[in-house]
FIDOSE-603526 format. One record per atom (N, C-alpha, C): x, z, y negated. Coordinates in steps of 0.02 Angstrom, whole numbers, padded with zeros to 5 digits, always signed. Atoms other than C-alpha are relative to their C-alpha. Example, Ala and Ser with C-alpha at 12.3 -4.5 7.8 and 13.67 -1.06 7.14 Angstrom:
BEGIN
+00045+00000+00059/+00615+00390+00225/+00045+00000-00060/-00042-00003+00059/+00684+00357+00053/-00039+00037-00055/
//
This chain:
BEGIN
-00057-00043+00002/-02142-01349-01482/+00047-00021+00056/-00049+00020-00051/-01982-01393-01391/+00037+00061+00025/-00036-00056-00031/-01891-01278-01272/+00074-00005-00017/-00071-00002+00015/-01716-01226-01318/+00037+00020+00064/-00038-00014-00061/-01592-01231-01175/+00073+00013-00019/-00071-00013+00011/-01415-01169-01163/+00040-00062+00016/-00040+00059-00015/-01282-01304-01170/+00036+00008+00067/-00034-00001-00065/-01203-01349-01004/+00070-00028-00008/-00068+00027+00001/-01023-01385-00969/-00003-00074+00014/+00002+00072-00008/-00987-01568-00983/+00042-00024+00058/-00045+00021-00053/-00855-01570-00849/+00001+00053+00055/-00007-00047-00055/-00855-01489-00678/+00073+00003+00019/-00072-00004-00017/-00684-01423-00628/+00015-00035+00065/-00022+00034-00062/-00590-01524-00500/+00018+00053+00051/-00013-00048-00054/-00552-01445-00333/+00065+00038-00009/-00064-00033+00009/-00371-01406-00376/+00005+00040-00065/-00003-00033+00065/-00411-01340-00552/-00025+00072+00000/+00029-00067+00000/-00503-01182-00502/+00053+00050+00021/-00050-00051-00020/-00396-01025-00497/-00021+00034+00064/+00014-00036-00063/-00383-00941-00329/+00034+00067-00003/-00031-00066+00000/-00351-00758-00306/+00044+00007+00062/-00048-00010-00054/-00205-00705-00199/-00028+00052+00047/+00025-00046-00051/-00256-00620-00038/+00052+00055+00011/-00048-00053-00015/-00177-00449-00009/+00022-00004+00073/-00021+00001-00070/-00075-00427+00149/-00044+00044+00043/+00039-00040-00046/-00162-00361+00302/+00040+00063+00019/-00032-00064-00014/-00123-00186+00367/+00057-00006+00049/-00053+00007-00050/-00011-00252+00507/+00053-00052-00021/-00045+00052+00024/+00084-00379+00401/+00060+00032-00035/-00061-00022+00033/+00265-00353+00345/+00025-00056-00044/-00023+00051+00047/+00317-00447+00189/+00076+00000-00003/-00073+00005+00006/+00494-00506+00154/+00023+00026-00067/-00035-00023+00060/+00613-00435+00024/-00041+00051-00040/+00035-00053+00035/+00518-00277-00019/+00051+00053-00019/-00049-00050+00021/+00606-00138-00115/-00004+00062+00045/-00003-00061-00039/+00660+00020-00026/-00039+00055-00037/+00039-00053+00033/+00549+00173-00059/+00043+00047-00043/-00043-00045+00038/+00698+00271-00126/+00024-00028-00066/-00023+00030+00062/+00733+00149-00267/-00052+00010-00055/+00046-00009+00057/+00655+00155-00441/-00059-00048+00004/+00056+00048-00005/+00553-00003-00413/-00042+00011+00063/+00037-00014-00061/+00502+00053-00239/-00044+00061-00004/+00039-00061+00007/+00429+00217-00301/-00074-00014-00010/+00070+00017+00014/+00270+00132-00362/-00024-00062+00037/+00019+00058-00039/+00269-00017-00244/-00047+00022+00055/+00048-00017-00052/+00124-00018-00122/+00018-00035+00065/-00021+00025-00066/+00173-00038+00060/-00060+00000+00047/+00050+00000-00053/+00060-00087+00204/+00020+00053+00052/-00020-00047-00051/+00055+00035+00350/+00056-00026+00045/-00053+00028-00041/+00166-00084+00449/+00067+00005-00036/-00062-00006+00039/+00295-00084+00309/+00022+00073-00005/-00017-00072+00004/+00286+00106+00292/+00027+00025+00066/-00024-00021-00066/+00312+00125+00479/+00073-00017+00011/-00071+00017-00004/+00482+00043+00457/+00043+00057-00027/-00037-00054+00032/+00535+00193+00351/-00016+00069+00028/+00022-00065-00025/+00444+00333+00442/+00003+00003+00076/-00004-00006-00073/+00453+00401+00620/-00068-00004+00035/+00066+00007-00029/+00271+00355+00655/-00017-00073+00010/+00022+00069-00011/+00188+00200+00724/-00052-00018-00053/+00050+00025+00048/+00070+00094+00620/-00067+00034+00012/+00066-00029-00016/-00083+00159+00710/-00002+00075-00013/-00002-00072+00013/-00027+00340+00696/-00004+00013-00075/+00004-00008+00073/-00002+00320+00507/-00071-00010-00025/+00069+00012+00021/-00175+00246+00486/-00046+00057+00022/+00041-00055-00025/-00252+00382+00594/+00011+00064-00041/-00016-00058+00040/-00163+00519+00496/-00028-00007-00071/+00027+00011+00068/-00216+00441+00330/-00076+00009+00000/+00073-00007-00003/-00399+00430+00382/-00020+00073+00011/+00014-00071-00010/-00390+00613+00437/+00024+00042-00059/-00026-00032+00061/-00312+00654+00267/+00054+00051+00014/-00056-00044-00018/-00160+00733+00348/+00062-00017-00041/-00057+00023+00038/-00037+00633+00242/-00024-00032-00065/+00020+00033+00062/-00039+00567+00063/+00002-00076+00008/+00003+00073-00002/-00088+00384+00042/-00039-00025-00061/+00037+00031+00055/-00161+00263-00085/-00062-00032+00030/+00063+00026-00026/-00344+00222-00056/-00026-00054-00048/+00026+00056+00040/-00384+00050-00128/-00060-00029+00036/+00060+00025-00033/-00562+00023-00074/+00000+00022+00072/+00001-00016-00071/-00564+00012+00114/+00068-00013+00032/-00067+00013-00026/-00376-00019+00132/+00044+00061-00009/-00049-00054+00004/-00239+00107+00166/+00066-00030-00021/-00064+00021+00025/-00080+00084+00067/+00043+00063-00007/-00046-00055+00012/+00074+00193+00046/+00047-00019-00056/-00049+00013+00053/+00174+00203-00115/+00068+00028+00024/-00066-00026-00017/+00360+00239-00111/+00001+00076-00005/+00003-00073+00007/+00321+00415-00173/-00037+00031+00059/+00035-00025-00059/+00197+00437-00029/+00047+00001+00061/-00046+00004-00057/+00329+00382+00097/+00052+00056-00004/-00048-00055+00008/+00455+00506+00025/-00033+00068+00012/+00035-00064-00011/+00324+00646+00026/-00014+00011+00074/+00013-00006-00072/+00279+00610+00208/+00065+00018+00036/-00065-00015-00030/+00464+00611+00253/+00020+00072-00011/-00016-00070+00014/+00488+00779+00168/-00047+00047+00036/+00050-00042-00033/+00328+00848+00245/+00019+00013+00073/-00015-00006-00071/+00391+00818+00422/+00074+00012+00013/-00071-00016-00009/+00575+00861+00392/+00007+00074+00013/-00013-00071-00017/+00629+01022+00475/+00072+00015-00019/-00066-00021+00021/+00776+01112+00399/+00034+00034+00059/-00035-00032-00056/+00912+01171+00519/-00002+00077-00007/+00002-00072-00002/+00909+01352+00571/+00067+00028-00023/-00061-00032+00025/+01034+01458+00476/+00000+00071+00025/-00006-00068-00025/+01094+01615+00562/+00014+00048-00057/-00015-00049+00052/+01092+01770+00454/+00072+00024+00006/-00070-00024+00000/+01262+01836+00404/+00004+00066+00039/-00010-00062-00038/+01329+01971+00518/+00014+00057-00048/-00008-00058+00045/+01320+02143+00440/+00060+00041+00017/
//
């Protein structure tokens, strides 16, 4: 009785032929030409904490600390903290204080 084996590939891929996955940016990296959070395309774009800090009055480390404490909305992709444009707008509204309006004199 002969053993049946699975066929093997006849050609091994060359070094440049294998697809490589793109590495996501690190939390402190700022990419070029990203859309603004207020635009339609920026609403669903995922920003790194460093990119979000450009639009918010908090430092990168403060944003990460607040996200880990679940004080602000953020996108949790595995072990990375991201902010969508909608998250940035929600954080901005969350910490916006409206001016005091004096009641009308009676």
